[in-house]
VOPAGU-2260 file (C-alpha; in pm, 1 decimal, decimal comma):
REM VOPAGU-2260
SITE   aa  ch    i         X         Y         Z
SITE  MET   A    0    1221,0   -1550,6     764,4
SITE  ALA   A    1    1515,0   -1409,1     567,8
SITE  THR   A    2    1472,3   -1256,5     220,8
SITE  LYS   A    3    1641,3    -976,2      29,2
SITE  LEU   A    4    1379,5    -739,1     173,5
SITE  THR   A    5    1434,2    -834,0     536,3
SITE  GLU   A    6    1809,8    -796,7     483,9
SITE  LEU   A    7    1770,4    -459,2     310,1
SITE  LEU   A    8    1554,6    -303,7     580,6
SITE  GLY   A    9    1669,8    -500,1     884,3
SITE  ILE   A   10    1322,7    -638,6     959,7
SITE  GLU   A   11    1204,3    -979,2    1077,3
SITE  TYR   A   12     929,6   -1056,3     825,9
SITE  PRO   A   13     899,8    -968,2     452,8
SITE  ILE   A   14     585,2    -759,2     497,1
SITE  LEU   A   15     539,0    -389,3     422,7
SITE  GLN   A   16     224,1    -210,1     535,8
SITE  GLY   A   17      73,3      -2,1     255,0
SITE  GLY   A   18      86,4     376,6     274,2
SITE  MET   A   19    -287,0     451,0     272,0
SITE  ALA   A   20    -387,1     818,5     256,2
SITE  TRP   A   21    -566,2     951,8     567,9
SITE  ILE   A   22    -515,6     612,5     734,3
SITE  SER   A   23    -150,7     508,8     767,4
SITE  ASP   A   24     -29,7     705,5    1069,1
SITE  ALA   A   25     234,4     651,7    1335,7
SITE  SER   A   26       4,9     429,3    1543,0
SITE  LEU   A   27     -48,0     179,9    1261,2
SITE  ALA   A   28     306,2     203,2    1123,2
SITE  SER   A   29     470,7     146,7    1461,2
SITE  ALA   A   30     242,7    -149,1    1534,4
SITE  VAL   A   31     341,9    -318,5    1208,0
SITE  SER   A   32     710,7    -252,6    1270,9
SITE  ASN   A   33     683,9    -380,2    1627,6
SITE  ALA   A   34     516,3    -695,7    1493,0
SITE  GLY   A   35     818,8    -766,5    1270,7
SITE  GLY   A   36     719,7    -606,0     940,8
SITE  ALA   A   37     781,9    -251,6     821,6
SITE  GLY   A   38     517,1      11,3     882,1
SITE  ILE   A   39     468,1     312,4     658,3
SITE  ILE   A   40     334,8     660,6     737,2
SITE  SER   A   41     129,9     812,0     454,5
SITE  THR   A   42     169,5    1181,1     365,9
SITE  GLY   A   43    -105,3    1196,3     102,5
SITE  GLY   A   44    -316,7    1507,5     168,5
SITE  ARG   A   45    -102,3    1594,9     471,1
SITE  THR   A   46     107,9    1896,4     567,6
SITE  THR   A   47     481,3    1911,6     633,4
SITE  GLU   A   48     405,2    1971,6    1003,0
SITE  TYR   A   49     196,4    1653,8    1018,9
SITE  THR   A   50     471,3    1457,8     842,8
SITE  ARG   A   51     738,9    1568,0    1087,6
SITE  GLU   A   52     516,9    1510,0    1390,9
SITE  GLU   A   53     415,7    1159,7    1281,5
SITE  ILE   A   54     774,3    1052,7    1207,5
SITE  ARG   A   55     880,7    1174,5    1550,1
SITE  ARG   A   56     576,5    1016,8    1717,9
SITE  CYS   A   57     651,5     687,4    1545,2
SITE  ARG   A   58    1001,2     691,5    1693,7
SITE  THR   A   59     849,3     712,6    2041,3
SITE  LEU   A   60     637,9     404,7    1967,0
SITE  THR   A   61     898,3     178,0    1802,8
SITE  ASP   A   62    1273,5     140,3    1780,9
SITE  ARG   A   63    1240,1     -66,9    1464,3
SITE  PRO   A   64    1265,0      45,1    1099,0
SITE  PHE   A   65     967,0     219,7     940,6
SITE  GLY   A   66     909,3     420,1     624,9
SITE  VAL   A   67     715,6     712,0     480,2
SITE  ASN   A   68     507,1     718,7     162,2
SITE  VAL   A   69     521,5    1022,1     -69,1
SITE  MET   A   70     241,1    1085,7    -316,4
SITE  LEU   A   71     418,7    1262,2    -602,3
SITE  MET   A   72      98,1    1428,2    -726,1
SITE  ALA   A   73      78,5    1632,3    -404,3
SITE  PRO   A   74     138,8    2006,9    -451,9
SITE  ASN   A   75     365,9    2014,5    -143,9
SITE  LYS   A   76     567,7    1705,2    -238,4
SITE  ASP   A   77     901,5    1887,8    -245,2
SITE  GLU   A   78     849,7    2025,0     105,0
SITE  ILE   A   79     743,1    1679,2     225,5
SITE  VAL   A   80    1060,5    1531,4      75,3
SITE  ASP   A   81    1271,3    1791,4     257,8
SITE  VAL   A   82    1113,3    1698,4     590,8
SITE  ILE   A   83    1171,8    1327,6     528,8
SITE  CYS   A   84    1537,9    1390,1     446,3
SITE  GLU   A   85    1575,0    1588,7     768,9
SITE  GLU   A   86    1399,1    1327,9     985,6
SITE  LYS   A   87    1561,0    1026,4     815,7
SITE  PRO   A   88    1322,2     729,4     844,8
SITE  ALA   A   89    1462,6     398,0     720,9
SITE  PHE   A   90    1302,9     420,5     375,2
SITE  VAL   A   91    1049,2     590,3     152,0
SITE  THR   A   92     799,3     455,6     -95,5
SITE  LEU   A   93     708,7     685,5    -383,9
SITE  GLY   A   94     406,9     666,1    -614,3
SITE  ALA   A   95     171,6     864,6    -841,4
SITE  GLY   A   96     448,5    1040,7   -1032,0
SITE  ASN   A   97     810,7    1026,9   -1146,7
SITE  PRO   A   98    1025,9     921,6    -849,0
SITE  VAL   A   99    1367,9     933,3   -1019,3
SITE  PRO   A  100    1449,2    1303,5    -954,8
SITE  TYR   A  101    1429,9    1237,5    -579,8
SITE  PHE   A  102    1661,2     935,9    -561,3
SITE  ALA   A  103    1985,9    1127,5    -509,8
SITE  LYS   A  104    1844,4    1351,7    -237,8
SITE  PHE   A  105    1709,5    1060,6     -36,5
SITE  HIS   A  106    2028,6     861,9     -75,2
SITE  GLU   A  107    2237,1    1159,8      38,9
SITE  ALA   A  108    2020,4    1166,6     352,9
SITE  GLY   A  109    2071,4     793,9     408,3
SITE  VAL   A  110    1710,8     703,9     326,8
SITE  LYS   A  111    1648,3     392,2     117,1
SITE  VAL   A  112    1429,9     444,2    -190,1
SITE  ILE   A  113    1148,0     206,3    -287,5
SITE  PRO   A  114     935,6     338,6    -577,8
SITE  VAL   A  115     597,4     188,9    -669,0
SITE  VAL   A  116     579,0      76,5   -1033,9
SITE  PRO   A  117     304,5     -76,4   -1253,4
SITE  ASN   A  118     498,3    -237,5   -1540,9
SITE  VAL   A  119     828,4    -380,8   -1666,5
SITE  LYS   A  120     942,7     -63,1   -1843,5
SITE  LEU   A  121     925,8     148,4   -1529,9
SITE  ALA   A  122    1069,5    -133,3   -1317,6
SITE  LYS   A  123    1381,7    -140,8   -1535,1
SITE  ARG   A  124    1405,4     237,8   -1533,7
SITE  VAL   A  125    1398,8     279,0   -1156,1
SITE  GLU   A  126    1648,1      -4,8   -1115,9
SITE  ASP   A  127    1884,2     160,6   -1363,5
SITE  LYS   A  128    1851,1     491,5   -1177,1
SITE  GLY   A  129    1947,4     340,6    -842,3
SITE  ALA   A  130    1633,5     233,2    -655,7
SITE  ASP   A  131    1710,7      10,4    -357,1
SITE  ALA   A  132    1400,3    -203,7    -412,7
SITE  MET   A  133    1059,3    -160,7    -574,0
SITE  VAL   A  134     694,1    -221,4    -498,8
SITE  VAL   A  135     517,6    -371,6    -801,2
SITE  GLU   A  136     144,1    -324,6    -762,6
SITE  GLY   A  137    -132,7    -511,8    -941,9
SITE  MET   A  138    -481,2    -386,7   -1016,7
SITE  GLU   A  139    -629,1    -599,4    -735,2
SITE  ALA   A  140    -506,4    -336,3    -489,2
SITE  GLY   A  141    -722,9     -75,5    -323,4
SITE  GLY   A  142    -702,9     290,8    -414,6
SITE  HIS   A  143    -534,3     407,0    -736,4
SITE  ILE   A  144    -459,0     111,9    -963,2
SITE  GLY   A  145    -291,7      22,6   -1292,6
SITE  VAL   A  146    -407,2    -213,3   -1566,3
SITE  LEU   A  147    -208,6    -535,2   -1505,5
SITE  THR   A  148    -289,6    -806,2   -1254,0
SITE  THR   A  149     -54,6    -905,7    -974,5
SITE  MET   A  150       9,9   -1250,0   -1126,3
SITE  ALA   A  151      91,5   -1102,3   -1467,1
SITE  LEU   A  152     329,9    -854,6   -1303,8
SITE  MET   A  153     503,3   -1125,3   -1098,9
SITE  THR   A  154     541,7   -1335,0   -1412,1
SITE  GLN   A  155     691,3   -1052,3   -1614,8
SITE  VAL   A  156     869,4    -808,8   -1380,2
SITE  ILE   A  157    1055,4   -1033,3   -1136,1
SITE  PRO   A  158    1275,9   -1209,2   -1398,3
SITE  GLU   A  159    1373,9    -873,7   -1551,5
SITE  VAL   A  160    1526,0    -702,1   -1246,0
SITE  LYS   A  161    1788,0    -781,6    -984,1
SITE  ILE   A  162    1690,2    -554,8    -694,6
SITE  PRO   A  163    1432,4    -679,2    -439,9
SITE  VAL   A  164    1073,3    -681,2    -566,0
SITE  ILE   A  165     789,6    -634,9    -317,0
SITE  MET   A  166     459,1    -742,9    -469,6
SITE  ALA   A  167     133,7    -562,3    -388,4
SITE  GLY   A  168    -228,7    -601,3    -488,0
SITE  GLY   A  169    -458,5    -862,5    -337,3
SITE  PHE   A  170    -227,0    -993,3     -63,3
SITE  ALA   A  171    -409,5   -1056,0     261,9
SITE  ASP   A  172    -292,7   -1391,3     400,3
SITE  GLY   A  173       3,4   -1623,3     434,5
SITE  ARG   A  174     -76,2   -1823,2     121,2
SITE  GLY   A  175     -40,3   -1505,7     -82,9
SITE  LEU   A  176     292,6   -1424,6      78,8
SITE  ALA   A  177     415,7   -1779,8      13,2
SITE  ALA   A  178     304,7   -1761,5    -349,1
SITE  ALA   A  179     489,0   -1434,1    -402,2
SITE  LEU   A  180     806,8   -1573,0    -245,3
SITE  LEU   A  181     789,5   -1884,1    -464,6
SITE  MET   A  182     751,8   -1658,4    -768,6
SITE  GLY   A  183    1076,8   -1483,7    -671,6
SITE  ALA   A  184     948,8   -1178,6    -483,5
SITE  ALA   A  185    1136,7   -1057,8    -175,9
SITE  GLY   A  186     815,5    -980,7      11,5
SITE  VAL   A  187     468,6    -831,7     -12,9
SITE  GLN   A  188     298,2    -505,3      66,6
SITE  ILE   A  189     -36,4    -536,5     244,0
SITE  GLY   A  190    -288,6    -257,0     289,8
SITE  THR   A  191    -651,6    -368,5     310,8
SITE  ARG   A  192    -593,2    -644,7     570,8
SITE  PHE   A  193    -453,2    -384,5     810,8
SITE  LEU   A  194    -764,0    -166,8     778,1
SITE  VAL   A  195    -935,9    -387,2    1036,5
SITE  ALA   A  196    -646,0    -375,7    1281,7
SITE  GLU   A  197    -715,1    -233,2    1627,0
SITE  GLU   A  198    -434,3      18,4    1578,8
SITE  CYS   A  199    -566,4     139,3    1242,2
SITE  PRO   A  200    -734,3     482,6    1277,4
SITE  VAL   A  201    -985,0     425,3     995,6
SITE  HIS   A  202   -1340,7     495,2    1114,0
SITE  GLY   A  203   -1526,4     209,2    1280,3
SITE  ASN   A  204   -1810,8     235,2    1028,8
SITE  MET   A  205   -1569,5     153,4     748,0
SITE  LYS   A  206   -1412,4    -132,4     944,1
SITE  GLN   A  207   -1755,1    -286,8     986,5
SITE  LYS   A  208   -1836,1    -252,3     615,7
SITE  LEU   A  209   -1507,4    -425,9     529,9
SITE  ILE   A  210   -1581,8    -714,8     765,4
SITE  GLU   A  211   -1930,5    -753,5     613,6
SITE  ALA   A  212   -1804,7    -735,9     252,2
SITE  ILE   A  213   -1803,7   -1038,3      20,8
SITE  ASP   A  214   -1551,5   -1124,9    -248,7
SITE  THR   A  215   -1733,0    -939,4    -529,8
SITE  ASP   A  216   -1790,2    -614,8    -340,1
SITE  THR   A  217   -1519,5    -394,8    -490,2
SITE  ILE   A  218   -1578,2    -157,0    -779,9
SITE  VAL   A  219   -1345,0      55,5    -994,1
SITE  THR   A  220   -1429,5     420,6   -1056,6
SITE  GLY   A  221   -1253,1     666,1   -1286,3
SITE  LEU   A  222   -1143,2     422,4   -1556,2
SITE  THR   A  223   -1253,6     653,8   -1836,9
SITE  ILE   A  224   -1068,2     957,7   -1702,5
SITE  GLY   A  225    -729,0     799,3   -1639,8
SITE  GLY   A  226    -762,7     779,3   -1263,4
SITE  ALA   A  227    -891,6     431,9   -1178,7
SITE  VAL   A  228    -962,8     381,9    -808,4
SITE  ARG   A  229   -1077,4      58,0    -644,6
SITE  GLY   A  230   -1307,1      61,4    -343,3
SITE  ILE   A  231   -1610,7     -95,7    -182,1
SITE  ARG   A  232   -1937,2     -73,0    -374,7
SITE  ASN   A  233   -2174,6     177,9    -213,3
SITE  LYS   A  234   -2408,6     466,4    -297,3
SITE  PHE   A  235   -2126,0     701,4    -395,1
SITE  SER   A  236   -1937,0     457,5    -616,6
SITE  GLU   A  237   -2247,9     335,4    -798,8
SITE  GLU   A  238   -2369,2     690,6    -862,2
SITE  PHE   A  239   -2021,6     790,2    -979,3
SITE  ILE   A  240   -2004,8     499,1   -1223,9
SITE  ALA   A  241   -2349,2     584,1   -1362,7
SITE  LEU   A  242   -2245,5     946,0   -1418,4
SITE  GLU   A  243   -1903,7     848,7   -1555,0
SITE  TYR   A  244   -2053,1     632,2   -1828,4
SITE  SER   A  245   -2351,5     855,9   -1900,3
SITE  GLY   A  246   -2145,8    1099,1   -2106,5
SITE  LYS   A  247   -2308,8    1385,3   -1917,2
SITE  ALA   A  248   -2011,3    1492,0   -1707,7
SITE  SER   A  249   -1669,4    1627,1   -1802,1
SITE  LYS   A  250   -1345,1    1485,9   -1667,7
SITE  GLN   A  251   -1310,2    1785,5   -1436,9
SITE  GLU   A  252   -1662,9    1745,4   -1305,4
SITE  LEU   A  253   -1596,1    1381,1   -1227,3
SITE  MET   A  254   -1268,9    1464,2   -1054,9
SITE  ASP   A  255   -1442,7    1732,0    -849,8
SITE  LYS   A  256   -1711,6    1482,6    -747,9
SITE  ALA   A  257   -1445,2    1238,0    -625,4
SITE  THR   A  258   -1233,3    1493,6    -438,2
SITE  GLY   A  259   -1246,6    1445,4     -62,7
SITE  THR   A  260   -1448,6    1124,8     -72,0
SITE  ASN   A  261   -1164,1     905,7      58,5
SITE  LYS   A  262   -1137,7    1116,9     373,2
SITE  LEU   A  263   -1516,4    1129,0     402,1
SITE  ALA   A  264   -1527,9     750,4     440,6
SITE  ALA   A  265   -1200,3     679,7     620,7
SITE  VAL   A  266   -1202,2     968,2     869,6
SITE  ASP   A  267   -1564,4    1082,5     897,7
SITE  GLY   A  268   -1718,9     737,1     865,8
SITE  ASP   A  269   -1967,2     824,6     590,5
SITE  THR   A  270   -1979,7     485,5     420,5
SITE  GLU   A  271   -2258,6     587,2     182,6
SITE  ASN   A  272   -2122,4     911,1      35,6
SITE  GLY   A  273   -1750,8     843,9      79,0
SITE  MET   A  274   -1517,7     624,1    -128,2
SITE  MET   A  275   -1411,4     326,3      82,6
SITE  GLN   A  276   -1081,6     242,6     -85,6
SITE  ALA   A  277   -1000,1    -127,3     -49,2
SITE  GLY   A  278    -851,6    -415,0    -247,6
SITE  GLN   A  279   -1016,9    -727,8    -382,9
SITE  SER   A  280    -910,3    -976,6    -112,6
SITE  LEU   A  281   -1186,6    -909,2     138,2
SITE  LEU   A  282   -1286,1   -1242,5     290,6
SITE  PRO   A  283    -977,0   -1265,1     519,1
SITE  LEU   A  284   -1107,4    -951,7     694,8
SITE  LYS   A  285   -1317,2   -1132,8     954,7
SITE  LYS   A  286   -1275,7    -927,8    1273,5
SITE  VAL   A  287   -1101,7    -632,6    1434,3
SITE  GLU   A  288    -782,0    -758,0    1597,6
SITE  PRO   A  289    -433,0    -634,0    1689,2
SITE  VAL   A  290    -170,8    -589,7    1418,1
SITE  LYS   A  291      48,9    -842,8    1598,1
SITE  ALA   A  292    -222,2   -1109,9    1562,8
SITE  ILE   A  293    -264,9   -1031,9    1192,7
SITE  VAL   A  294     108,9   -1052,9    1120,0
SITE  GLU   A  295     154,8   -1371,0    1323,8
SITE  ALA   A  296    -136,7   -1539,8    1144,8
SITE  ILE   A  297       4,6   -1442,5     805,1
SITE  MET   A  298     350,3   -1571,9     890,8
SITE  LYS   A  299     219,5   -1898,7    1039,8
SITE  GLU   A  300      15,3   -1968,8     727,0
SITE  ALA   A  301     304,6   -1870,2     499,7
SITE  ARG   A  302     540,7   -2114,3     671,6
SITE  GLU   A  303     283,2   -2394,3     653,9
SITE  THR   A  304     217,5   -2324,9     284,7
SITE  LEU   A  305     587,4   -2326,0     199,6
SITE  ALA   A  306     639,3   -2647,4     396,7
SITE  ASN   A  307     353,5   -2814,3     211,3
SITE  ALA   A  308     493,3   -2696,1    -121,0
SITE  ALA   A  309     821,2   -2868,2     -38,4
SITE  LEU   A  310     632,2   -3198,6      -4,9
SITE  ILE   A  311     500,3   -3190,8    -361,0
SITE  LYS   A  312     654,0   -3475,8    -559,8
SITE  LEU   A  313     839,3   -3357,4    -867,5
């Protein structure tokens, strides 16, 4: 399937794997790339040594293009950027901060730049400053979210820019990919669906909770303190929401309470006291299976959906 994204990155299918902190490592990224998409290694909360090791490990597992995600709120972001420029993966995605100051450095190293943006204003800005493509993420996504839905963003961002747009937020099957392509996107970024992949290192307890979840099981914490995060409803998230809206805790106290809870769930498997970050499209997560099976199912359904769309009488 050829789109502007597949041509830009030299990949088979227009699917990026989301850069999920504490989860997206070389094992998952290489599996997605080997399946025809583009895997991404996350550096959120990680050291420069980890970043270099995972990039090099990924190269031993795949000869296909893969990327690295940089969280621009990280205190060691500049050192992480230096390592990426030295190791030269195919591309980077950049979020949670201003990506523009890093464009020139990445381009000088031959690394394609794909910032994550939440609105039209920032989409136009990163295009003007030389981004190669962009991820436009709706509030249906897991983890840190903005305020606009994926459909509203597709409706408003895609007509305003010329570089490839990769939509994110709520994509978990082939019908979603087909819908995004028909709206003019060049591809989609998928995170939550890959959480139940065999190659995903997320703890088995969390995988099971995701498989058991129903469509209404996500909850958003941190809305009142400017740091909205979507995850699976559990003891931690419900207690956090109660405290957040009680007026009895300061912003700093709430931030302190949330610190480390993503790792607690994803790595340690504490699904009661950790924050299980996940997006809203949960029902497609039916079983643990290989990345290759997930990607092939998505692409088969996308082709069927697009073929059926072509049969609609105008």
